[in-house]
N, C-alpha and C positions, 0 to 999 in steps of 0.2 A: 619686356622689350630687350632686344639684343642687337649687337653689331655683327653683320655678316660681311666677311671679306670674300669677294668674288673675283676670280682670276679670269680675265678675258685676254687671250693672246699672251703677251708678255707683261701686261699691266694688271695691278690689283686695285680694286675699287671697294670702298666701304659704303654699306647701306644700313640704315636703321630699320629694323623689322620688328613686327609685333605678331604674336601668335594668339589665336583664339580657339577655344574648344567649342565644338558644335556636335552635340550627341557624342558619338564615338570617334569623331575625327578632330584632328588639330590642323587648322588652316593658318597659314602665315601670309601677311600682307606687308609690302614695303611702305614705310612711312616717309622716308626721306633719303636722298643721296647725300652722303657726308663728304665724299672727296676721294681723290686718288692717292694711293700710297706713294711715297712714305708720309705717314701722318703720325704724330705722337698721340699717345693716349689722352694727353691734356687737350690737344686740339680737337679730338673727337668729342670729348666731354663738353667743351665749349660750344661746339656746333649743336649737340643734342640739347643743351640748355636753352638755345635760341628757338627751338621748335615750340610753337604754342601748344599748350595742353588741349586747346579746342580742336586742333587738327587731329589729335589722337582720339578724342571723343567722337568727332565727326566720322572718323574711320570705323569706329565700333558701331555707330548707328547704321552706316552704309552696309557694313558687314551683316548686321542683323536683318536689315531689309532684304538684302540679296538672298539670304538663306530662307527667309519667310516666303518670298516669292517663288523660290524653287520648290519648297514643300507644297505650296498651294497648287502649283501646276502638275505635280506628280500625283 
């Protein structure tokens, strides 16, 4: 997992993202919006700590189902 800072217009927004490897590809998914800059590293860490681990596990399961369905249709 990592924090991505995305600039939209004049503002910068923070997102928590996770990357997954599927065969030869790396796919990233957004887990949560963390907030608008300026944010301290400490504030970002507190927000990440509040995200339930079950949400990350659910994302992984959804990711696997999505790619299994794509493989079956091809």
